[in-house]
N, C-alpha and C positions, 0 to 999 in steps of 0.2 A: 796841147794836142787835143783835138776834138774827137769825142767818141761817137761813132755811128749810133744813132738812137735805136736802130734795129738790132745791132749787136748788143747794146745794153739791155734791151727788152728780153732777148733770147738768153742772155747771161742770167738775168733775174729769174726767168722761168726755169732754167736748168738748175739753178741753185735751190729753188723751192722744191723741185721734183726730186733732186738727189737727197735732200734732207728728209723729205717725206718717205721715200722708198728705203733709204738706209736705216730709218728708224724701225722699219718693219722686217727687213731681212738683211743679212750680212752683205756687204758690198761685193764680196766674191760671187754672190748668187745673182747679181743684177746684170742685165745686158744693156748695151747701148740702145737697142731698139725700144725697150720698155721705158727707159729714162726719157728718150726723145718723145715717145708717145705721151708720157705723163706731162711733159713740158709743152706739148703741142708744137714741136719743131721737128724738122727732118733729121735723119741720121747725119747728113752732110753738115747741117748746122751744128749738131753736137760736136763733130770733129773739128769745127772751127774754134771750139772752146777747150777741148781736152782730147787726149788720145785714148782714154779709157775711163770707165766708171771710177776706178781708184784715184786717178789723177784729178778728176772733177771734184770728188769729195775732198781730197787733200787741199785743193785750191780754195774751196769754200771754208774749210775749218782753219786753214793756216792764216787767213786774214786776222782772225781773233788771236790765234796763237802767236803770231808775229807782234801783235800789239802788246801782249803780255811779256814777250821777250824784250821788246824795246823799253818798256817801263822798268823791267828788272835790270837791264844793262845800264840804263841811265842812272839808276839809283845805286848800283853796286859799287861805284867808285867814290860815292860821297856819303853813303849811309851805312850804319852798322849792318854788316852783311847778314847776320842772323835775322834781324828785323826785316831787311829787304827780302831775304829768302822767304820769310813767313808771308809777307805781303804778296809776293809773287805766287805762292802756293794758293792763297785765298783767291786771287784773280783767276788762276788756272782752274780751281774747283768751281768757281762761278761759271766759267766758260763751259765746263763739263756739264753742270746742271742745266745750262741753257739748251744743251743738246743731249740731254740725259738719255733719251731713247736711242739715239744714234750710237752713243758710246756704249751703252749697255748691250745693244745688239751686236755691235762691231767688235767688242772686246770679249764677248762671251766665249768660254772654252769650246773648242771644236770637238767633234766626236773622235777625230784622230789625234787630239791633243797637240795640234800644230799651232804655230803663231798665226795671227790674222793680219790682213792687209792694214787695217786701222791701227793695230798695235805697232806695226812697222812704221807707219806714218808718224805716230806720236814719238816713238823711240828715236827716230832720226832727227826729229825737230828738237827734242830735249837734249840729245847728244850734241847737236850743233850749238845749242844755247850754252851749254856748259863749256864747250871749247872757246866760244866767243867771250864768255865771262873770264876764263883763264887768260886769254890774250889781253883783255882789258885791264885786269888787276895785277897780273904777274907776267908782263910781256917777255922778260928775260927767261923765265921758266918755260914759257910757251915756246920760245925759239930755241931752247936747249935740246939738241937731238938726244942727249942722254936721259932727259926727263920725259921726252915725248911719248914713249911707249906707255909709261905709267899713267900719264895724263889721259891718253886715249882709252886705256883700259878702265880707268876710274870713271870716265865719262860714259862709256858703254855700260858698265856695271850699274851705275846710278840711274841712267835713263831707262833701262829695261826694268829695273826695280820699281821705278816710279809708275811705269805703265801697269805693272802687276798690282801695285797698290791702288791705283785708280779702279782697276777691274774689281778688286776685292771690295772696295767701297761701294761701287755701283751694285754689286750683288748682295750687299748687306741689307737688312730690313730698313724700310723707311720709317721716320723721316731721316734725312741725311744732313748733318751739320757740317758746312764747309769749314767753319772755324776749327772745330774739333779735328776734322780730317787734316787740315793744314798743319796743325800743331803736331799731329802724329808724323806727318811727312817730314817736318823739320827735325824732329827727334830721330827719325830713321835715316836721315841723310848722313853719309859718311863724313866724319869730321874733316877729312882731307879738304873738302871744298870750303870750309870755314877758316881753315888755317893756311890756305894756299899762299897767301901773301907773306907768310912767315917761313916758308920752306926755303932752304938754301938755293940761291940763284947765282949761277956763275956769270 
């Protein structure tokens, strides 16, 4: 399928604009008009790419996050899971560092102590990754209705905790070591995920 060069150019301009603006202010504070203006495109062109600033930022970041997920899932079925988990966390923290200002701004605590749009984007992606991992390595457990509630609760608990850990890391004094952070994340991960293949499966 051939991509219209004009569409590709506007996509690249919007990607650069959203990353620049989201590094300066939370995505909730950005408008379609100012993103379009920064990208030198029209509002109509913006809406050809995304329905909202949040969706545009998610699409940009999820390209890298999906790559981390893919590498993790491919290795999860053939590699020692703790080693694979550690490698995945290193890749994740590398991605975070590549967009450090975006994540620090977007994950910073709000005055009302509410969750942020970027935190929700990350949590949903992490949760989906954990459920896909469970389906890959323990398909019968994944398909068992009696186990599904625990699986979903474990995934939600771990994914939101991971987002909080990333926030704490980004708010800590520099320099930030991705290897040290990844080791802490592995140690903090509930053992459920490392032992899932050993759980009783009907």
